[in-house]
N, C-alpha and C positions, 0 to 999 in steps of 0.2 A: 203407909199404903200397903195393903196385903198383896201377896203374890197371887198369880192366877191359880196356882195349885192350892193355896190356902183357901181361896174363894170357893173353889169347886169342892174341896173337902168339907167345908162348912155347909155348903148346899146339899151335899150327899147326906149329912147327918139329918137335915131337915126333911129331905125328900125320900130318904131310905132307898136311894137308887144304887147304881153300880158303884163298886168300891174303886176309888182313884187314889193310888199311893205314889205313883211316879209320873213324871211328865209324859212318858210313853203311854201309860194307861189313860191319861187325859186325852191324848191325840186319838187313841183307839175309840174311846167313848164318844168323842165329838164326831168322829167320822162315821160311827155307827148311828148316831142320833140324827145327823144331818146328811142323809145320803145324797141329796141333790147338790150340796156344797162340800166339795172335798177340801179338807184342810191340809195344805201342803207346807205352809210357812207359819212362823209364829205370828206374823201380822194377820193372817187369815183367822187364826185362833183368837186373837185379841178382839178383832172386829166382831166375831160371832158372840163371844162372851160379853162384850160391852152391850150389844143389842139385847141379849138375854137378861142382863142385869137391869137395863132400863125398863124392859117390859115387866120384870118382877117388881121394881120400885113403884111403877105406876099402878100395878095391880094391888100392892100393899096400901098405897094411898087411897085407892078407891074403897078397899075393904075398911079402912079406918073411918072414912066418911060414912059408910053404910052403918057401921057399928056405933057411930056418934062419938068417936074418940077425939075428933078434932073440932 
């Protein structure tokens, strides 16, 4: 299982977004991105990243169907 930091680094490569090198950078980025949801604990961070990951997986599945890959 990948760490949260590895997941975000990989995502950054795909999305060409802000550079995340340390866990502190990750917290800063997430707090900037979700202004309505302040991330104060690691549990908050995991909850938001899991939701984002699920949304991304569903989007990729839908794109595969549209392209006819499945």
